[in-house]
C-alpha positions in Angstrom: 38.0 -22.3 63.2 35.7 -22.4 66.5 33.5 -25.8 66.6 30.5 -25.1 67.4 30.5 -22.1 64.0 31.9 -25.0 62.0 28.6 -27.2 62.6 27.0 -23.8 62.3 27.9 -23.1 58.9 27.8 -27.0 58.1 23.7 -26.9 59.5 23.0 -23.9 57.5 23.9 -24.3 54.1 22.7 -28.5 54.0 19.4 -29.8 53.7 17.9 -32.2 55.8 16.7 -35.5 55.3 13.2 -34.3 56.7 11.9 -32.3 54.2 9.4 -30.6 56.5 12.2 -28.6 58.2 13.4 -27.7 54.7 9.9 -26.0 54.3 9.8 -24.3 57.8 13.6 -22.7 57.4 12.9 -21.3 53.7 9.7 -19.7 55.6 11.4 -18.8 58.5 14.2 -17.0 55.8 11.8 -15.6 53.6 10.2 -13.9 56.7 13.4 -12.5 57.6 14.3 -11.0 54.5 10.4 -9.5 53.5 10.4 -8.5 57.5 14.0 -6.6 56.7 13.0 -4.9 53.0 9.3 -3.8 54.7 10.7 -2.6 57.4 13.8 -0.6 55.6 11.4 0.5 52.8 8.7 2.1 55.2 11.4 3.9 57.6 12.3 5.0 53.9 9.3 6.4 53.4 9.1 8.0 56.9 11.9 10.0 56.7 11.1 10.9 53.0 7.7 12.0 54.3 9.7 13.5 56.6 11.8 15.9 55.2 8.8 16.8 52.4 6.7 18.1 55.8 10.1 19.9 56.9 10.7 21.6 53.5 8.0 23.8 53.9 8.9 24.8 56.9 13.0 25.0 55.8 11.6 27.4 53.2 10.1 29.8 55.4 11.9 29.7 58.7 15.5 31.2 59.6 17.7 29.2 61.3 17.7 31.2 64.3 15.0 33.8 65.4 15.4 36.7 68.0 12.0 37.9 70.1 11.8 39.7 73.0 11.5 38.5 76.2 8.6 40.4 77.2 6.0 42.6 75.1 5.7 42.5 71.3 8.2 44.5 70.2 12.5 45.7 71.3 14.8 48.5 70.4 18.1 47.4 68.2 20.3 50.4 67.5 22.8 51.2 65.1 25.5 49.7 67.9 23.9 46.5 68.1 23.9 46.0 64.6 27.2 46.8 64.0 28.0 44.1 66.4 25.3 42.0 64.6 27.4 42.1 61.5 30.7 41.1 63.2 29.7 38.0 64.6 31.7 35.4 63.1 29.0 33.2 62.6 26.1 35.2 61.0 26.2 34.6 57.6 23.1 37.6 57.5 19.9 39.1 59.3 16.9 40.7 58.6 15.2 43.0 60.7 11.6 42.2 60.6 8.0 43.1 62.4 5.3 41.0 62.6 1.3 42.1 63.8 -1.8 40.9 63.8 -4.3 43.5 61.4 -7.3 43.7 59.8 -7.0 43.5 55.5 -10.2 44.6 53.6 -10.7 44.1 50.0 -14.1 45.2 48.3 -16.4 44.6 50.8 -14.8 41.4 52.8 -12.6 41.2 55.4 -9.3 38.8 56.7 -7.4 38.7 59.4 -4.1 37.6 59.0 -0.3 38.8 60.0 1.4 41.5 58.3 5.3 41.1 58.2 7.6 43.6 57.6 10.8 43.0 55.8 14.1 45.2 54.8 16.4 44.2 52.1 18.0 41.9 53.5 14.9 39.4 54.0 16.2 37.4 50.8 19.3 36.9 52.2 17.6 35.0 54.7 14.2 33.4 53.9 13.4 31.3 50.6 9.4 33.0 50.6 10.5 35.3 48.1 11.4 31.9 45.8 8.0 30.8 45.9 5.9 33.0 44.2 2.8 31.9 42.7 1.5 35.4 40.6 3.6 38.6 40.3 6.9 39.8 41.9 8.6 40.3 44.6 7.8 44.2 46.6 10.2 46.5 46.3 11.9 48.3 49.4 10.0 51.8 50.6 6.9 51.5 48.9 3.8 50.3 49.6 3.7 47.1 47.7 2.8 43.9 49.7 3.0 40.1 48.6 0.4 38.2 49.8 -0.5 34.5 50.2 -1.9 32.2 48.3 -4.7 31.4 50.8 -6.0 35.3 51.6 -5.9 35.8 48.3 -9.0 32.9 47.9 -10.5 34.6 51.0 -10.4 38.1 49.8 -10.8 37.3 46.2 -8.4 39.7 45.3 -5.6 39.5 42.0 -2.6 41.5 41.3 -2.7 45.1 40.0 -7.2 45.7 40.6 -7.3 49.9 39.9 -11.1 49.6 40.6 -10.3 48.4 44.3 -8.0 48.9 47.1 -6.2 46.2 49.7 -6.6 48.3 53.0 -4.6 47.5 56.0 -6.1 48.4 59.6 -4.2 48.3 62.7 -5.6 49.1 66.3 -3.5 52.4 67.6 -2.0 51.7 71.0 -2.9 54.0 74.1 -4.6 53.3 77.5 -7.8 52.4 76.2 -9.2 55.9 76.8 -11.3 57.3 73.3 -10.9 60.8 72.3 -13.6 60.3 69.3 -16.8 59.2 69.1 -16.0 58.1 65.7 -14.2 54.6 66.3 -12.3 54.6 62.9 -9.7 57.4 64.6 -8.8 54.6 67.2 -6.9 52.5 64.1 -4.1 53.5 61.8 -4.9 52.5 58.1 -3.2 52.2 54.7 -3.5 51.5 51.3 -1.5 48.8 49.9 -0.4 47.5 46.2 -0.6 43.7 46.1 2.2 43.1 43.4 2.6 39.2 44.4 1.1 36.0 45.5 3.4 33.1 47.1 2.3 29.7 47.9 4.1 27.7 50.4 1.7 25.8 52.9 -2.1 25.7 53.0 -1.2 27.3 56.6 1.3 30.2 55.9 -0.7 31.0 52.5 -3.3 31.8 55.2 -1.4 33.1 57.9 1.5 36.5 56.2 0.9 39.3 54.1 4.7 40.6 53.5 5.4 43.9 53.3 8.2 46.6 53.7 9.8 47.1 57.0 8.9 51.1 57.2 5.4 50.5 55.7 4.9 48.3 58.5 6.0 51.0 61.6 4.0 53.2 60.4 1.0 51.6 60.5 2.4 49.9 64.2 3.3 54.0 65.0 6.6 52.3 65.9 9.5 54.4 66.8 12.8 54.7 64.6 14.8 51.3 65.4 11.5 49.3 66.7 11.4 45.5 65.9 9.3 42.6 66.6 11.9 40.0 65.9 15.6 38.9 63.9 16.1 36.6 61.6 19.8 35.3 61.0 20.6 32.4 58.8 24.1 31.2 60.1 27.1 30.4 58.2 27.7 26.8 57.0 30.0 25.7 59.5 28.5 27.7 62.6 28.2 27.1 66.1 24.4 27.4 66.8 24.8 27.9 70.5 28.0 30.4 70.6 25.7 32.3 67.9 22.8 32.2 69.9 25.1 33.3 73.3 27.1 36.2 71.4 23.3 37.4 70.3 21.3 37.5 73.2 24.7 39.2 74.9 24.4 42.1 72.3 20.8 42.1 72.7 21.2 42.8 76.3 19.6 39.3 77.5 16.0 41.1 76.6 15.5 38.3 73.5 14.7 34.8 73.4 16.5 33.3 70.8 15.3 29.9 68.6 16.5 27.5 66.4 14.8 26.4 63.3 13.4 23.2 65.0 12.4 25.3 68.2 10.0 27.2 66.0 8.5 24.3 64.9 8.3 21.7 68.2 5.0 21.2 67.6 5.7 19.4 63.9 9.4 18.2 64.8 7.6 16.2 67.7 4.8 14.7 65.7 7.1 13.6 63.3 8.6 11.6 65.6 6.2 10.0 67.5 4.9 8.8 63.8 8.7 7.5 63.3 8.6 5.9 66.1 5.2 4.2 66.2 6.0 3.0 62.9 9.0 1.8 63.7 7.5 -0.1 66.7 4.3 -2.1 64.8 6.8 -3.4 62.0 9.4 -4.7 64.9 5.9 -6.4 66.1 5.7 -7.6 62.6 8.7 -8.7 62.2 9.0 -11.0 65.8 5.7 -12.7 65.2 7.8 -13.9 61.7 10.9 -14.5 63.8 7.9 -17.6 65.6 8.4 -19.6 62.2 12.8 -19.2 63.0 11.9 -20.2 66.8 10.3 -23.0 65.5 12.9 -24.1 62.8 15.6 -24.3 65.1 13.6 -26.1 67.2 12.9 -28.6 64.4 16.4 -28.8 63.6 17.5 -30.0 66.9 15.1 -32.9 67.1 16.1 -33.9 63.5 20.0 -33.5 64.5 19.0 -35.1 68.1 21.3 -38.3 67.4 24.5 -36.2 65.7 23.9 -34.0 68.9 23.9 -37.2 71.2 27.1 -38.8 69.8 29.4 -34.9 69.8 27.8 -34.8 73.7 29.6 -38.1 73.9 33.1 -37.5 71.8 32.7 -34.8 75.0 31.4 -31.9 73.4 30.1 -29.7 76.3 26.1 -28.7 76.5 27.0 -25.0 76.3 28.6 -25.7 72.9 25.9 -27.5 71.5 23.4 -24.9 72.1 26.0 -22.4 70.3 25.7 -24.5 67.4 21.8 -23.7 66.6 22.8 -20.3 68.3 25.3 -19.0 65.7 22.8 -20.8 63.1 19.8 -19.0 63.6 21.9 -15.8 64.1 23.6 -16.3 60.9 20.6 -17.0 59.3 19.1 -13.8 60.5 22.7 -11.9 59.6 21.9 -13.0 55.8 18.3 -12.5 55.6 18.7 -9.0 57.0 21.7 -8.3 54.6 19.5 -9.6 51.6 16.3 -7.7 52.9 18.3 -4.8 52.9 19.8 -5.1 49.2 15.8 -5.3 48.1 14.9 -2.5 49.9 17.0 -0.3 49.2 16.9 -1.4 45.8 13.4 -0.5 45.9 14.0 2.4 47.1 16.2 3.7 44.5 14.6 2.6 41.9 11.6 5.1 43.6 14.5 7.7 44.2 15.0 7.6 40.1 12.2 6.8 38.5 9.0 8.0 40.4 6.7 4.6 39.5 4.9 5.5 42.6 2.9 9.4 42.4 1.0 10.9 44.8 -0.4 13.5 42.5 0.8 13.5 38.9 2.8 16.2 39.0 4.4 15.2 42.8 6.3 11.4 43.4 5.8 9.5 46.7 9.1 10.6 49.0 11.6 8.2 49.8 14.9 9.2 51.4 17.6 7.0 51.2 19.6 6.8 55.0 22.4 4.9 56.0 21.1 5.4 59.8 18.0 3.6 58.1 20.2 0.5 57.1 21.9 0.3 60.6 18.2 0.9 62.4 16.8 -1.9 60.1 20.0 -4.6 60.4 20.5 -3.8 64.6 16.7 -4.6 64.2 17.5 -8.0 62.4 19.7 -9.2 63.6 19.2 -8.3 67.9 15.7 -10.1 67.4 17.2 -13.1 65.6 19.3 -13.4 68.2 17.0 -13.7 70.8 14.3 -15.8 69.2 17.5 -18.2 68.4 19.0 -18.1 72.0 15.5 -19.5 72.6 15.1 -22.4 70.6 19.3 -23.5 71.6 17.8 -23.6 75.1 16.1 -26.6 74.2 19.2 -28.3 74.0 19.6 -29.8 77.5 21.3 -33.0 79.2 17.8 -34.1 79.7 17.0 -34.3 75.7 20.7 -35.9 75.5 20.4 -38.9 77.6 
């Protein structure tokens, strides 16, 4: 057995004659355990909040979204559609039209996006499963599904026979008015709200879903003219290959974005928050490890006579340093493992029994992740090793003379 490791284990598990050293060692061990447990729990909480926050965009955003490189729309021919259907990485796709328009109901007005969708939309997007009230729209009708926020702002309910929901969109042209009546410059249609969806506060105030044909009629689009394509990829599909294939099918006139690129700001914010919290708690652990440095230095002084004996027997100074380096590292490893076990228990209890609630119906989200286990263990062991290295450097030839 390695001699420094053997002595380090003896020192680690045996009590010192000096009771103060035993107390400081227990405090150092407790600091490592609590630090590891707290770091794991906090990282699990933020992982849960990340999953919870992204669940809203995951329910609404497709795996891939195709937009024109220039302008607001592009043309998709039947031949291109056939190639999309034959693309091996695409499970389903939906043609869409998005445009900012004005909605009017009972004297109230609200600017929002109309989103024209085809019958394949429900295969690509989960918005149809997020209905707060009513039903999903039927194809080739004037039915629409509105967001809960828009419904509140317009004081709009479903199947109101006394008032009509109107949508107005400016007609495309060169800006020259051929009529003195401003209404001639707008396309106007009457809509029938049949459903209200609820996903998130932002999305609920942004979109009104309609049939693709209705949006084409309102915006005076030509057959085959759309503003985008939403794609659901197959589980094992290579996104890069699918993007390349779709771009080639559309004659390199489109930009294809992934879900992460569609929500780049949100992903950046969540990653920044996660890093900030990790650094803050790492600083707390560094402060706690000063106790470990103090405990090891006191141990060096307490074992000074033993170290002199070993030195006189021929043990080199570097091997004597290794004893306390290994002792501190082992203390960090065991403390980190105990802290992780306690943290895992807390996270699993919250997942199973939902003891801490945000609202009466929503438990505080936590996410168990092996990545977080690896991060916490690597952090504790690395910082413990550095602290032990600092403390073991106190063992010098001058000290032993």
